[in-house]
SERO-4910 file (N, C-alpha, C, O; in steps of 0.05 Angstrom, whole numbers):
BEGIN
 pado doro    nc1    nc2    nc3   cac1   cac2   cac3    cc1    cc2    cc3    oc1    oc2    oc3
  Unk    A   -118     78     43   -101     93     70   -111     83     98   -133     78    108
  Unk    A    -84     81    106    -83     82    140    -70     91    159    -49     77    160
  Unk    A    -69    114    185    -58    116    199    -55    103    230    -67     95    250
  Unk    A    -29    105    219     -9     75    249      5    109    262     28    115    255
  Unk    A    -12    128    279      7    134    304     23    152    281      7    168    272
  Unk    A     44    155    272     66    177    267     77    159    224     94    165    207
  Unk    A     62    147    224     63    136    188     27    131    185     11    125    203
  Unk    A     23    137    157      1    146    132      5    119    113     17    120     92
  Unk    A     -5     99    122      3     61     96    -14     60     68    -35     47     72
  Unk    A    -12     67     50    -31     62     21    -16     28     21      7     18     18
  Unk    A    -45     17     27    -38    -15     11    -63    -17      6    -78      3      3
  Unk    A    -72    -52      4    -85    -53      0    -96    -41    -33    -98    -17    -32
  Unk    A    -99    -45    -42    -89    -33    -75   -124    -41    -87   -129    -60    -73
  Unk    A   -139    -38    -98   -152    -42   -121   -153    -34   -149   -163    -13   -156
  Unk    A   -147    -45   -159   -130    -56   -184   -151    -64   -209   -161    -86   -210
  Unk    A   -155    -48   -226   -180    -44   -252   -176    -64   -274   -158    -57   -289
  Unk    A   -192    -93   -281   -175   -100   -294   -181    -85   -321   -195    -65   -322
  Unk    A   -165   -100   -347   -173   -100   -362   -154    -83   -375   -133    -89   -364
  Unk    A   -146    -53   -401   -137    -38   -408   -120    -52   -422    -98    -43   -414
  Unk    A   -116    -67   -435    -97    -89   -441    -76    -98   -418    -53   -103   -424
  Unk    A    -86    -99   -391    -49   -114   -374    -74   -144   -371    -98   -146   -368
  Unk    A    -61   -154   -372    -72   -192   -376    -56   -207   -351    -46   -229   -357
  Unk    A    -54   -197   -326    -59   -200   -298    -52   -170   -284    -33   -156   -292
  Unk    A    -66   -165   -268    -58   -140   -253    -37   -148   -237    -28   -170   -229
  Unk    A    -31   -125   -235     -9   -119   -202     -7   -103   -185     14    -92   -181
  Unk    A    -27    -98   -170    -22    -81   -145     -5    -68   -152      6    -78   -172
  Unk    A     10    -35   -140     37    -35   -127     36    -46   -113     22    -67   -112
  Unk    A     62    -31    -80     80    -46    -62     74    -24    -54     80     -4    -67
  Unk    A     54    -22    -18     52    -19      5     85      9      3    109      6     -3
  Unk    A     67     34     12     71     54      6     79     69     36     70     53     53
  Unk    A     89     86     45     85    101     86    106    119     72    126    119     58
  Unk    A     90    134     84     90    172     93     82    174    111     62    165    123
  Unk    A    108    196    119    112    210    156     88    231    145     87    248    127
  Unk    A     65    217    171     41    234    177     34    268    180     15    280    170
  Unk    A     57    278    196     64    307    181     59    302    166     36    295    161
  Unk    A     81    304    146     85    306    113     65    319    103     61    341     92
  Unk    A     48    292    109     26    278     88      4    295     94    -12    301     76
  Unk    A      3    299    110    -20    313    129    -20    341    112    -37    347     95
  Unk    A     12    365    121     27    386    106      7    382     69     -8    396     56
  Unk    A     26    345     64     12    358     35    -21    353     21    -34    357      0
  Unk    A    -23    347     35    -62    341     21    -75    380     40    -98    389     36
  Unk    A    -54    395     57    -72    406     68    -69    441     34    -85    458     26
  Unk    A    -37    432     27    -21    447      0    -50    439    -13    -72    451    -11
  Unk    A    -43    412    -31    -62    403    -48    -93    416    -50   -105    426    -70
  Unk    A    -98    414    -35   -124    428    -13   -135    460    -22   -153    468    -36
  Unk    A   -113    472     -7   -110    503    -19    -99    512    -41    -90    534    -46
  Unk    A   -100    482    -62    -90    509    -84   -101    502   -104    -97    478   -111
  Unk    A   -118    519   -121   -145    530   -146   -126    537   -164   -126    551   -185
  Unk    A   -110    526   -153   -100    536   -199   -116    523   -224   -117    532   -247
  Unk    A   -127    504   -217   -144    498   -238   -167    517   -246   -174    523   -269
  Unk    A   -180    528   -218   -194    540   -214   -201    567   -240   -184    585   -241
  Unk    A   -233    569   -264   -217    589   -281   -236    609   -259   -249    598   -241
  Unk    A   -236    639   -264   -227    655   -256   -251    674   -270   -236    683   -287
  Unk    A   -277    688   -276   -288    699   -299   -271    733   -301   -276    749   -320
***
């Protein structure tokens, strides 16, 4: 993951071998608006639905 100004880029994937794959193909490069990306990361970090409360 890299940030270029107002763009977040996901690239240079490390694809595990095995798991029935004969030739691992990495996914394409993905680009996101940095502001929207930051907002979604903050939302996901604040989401605690998975926590068990006694």
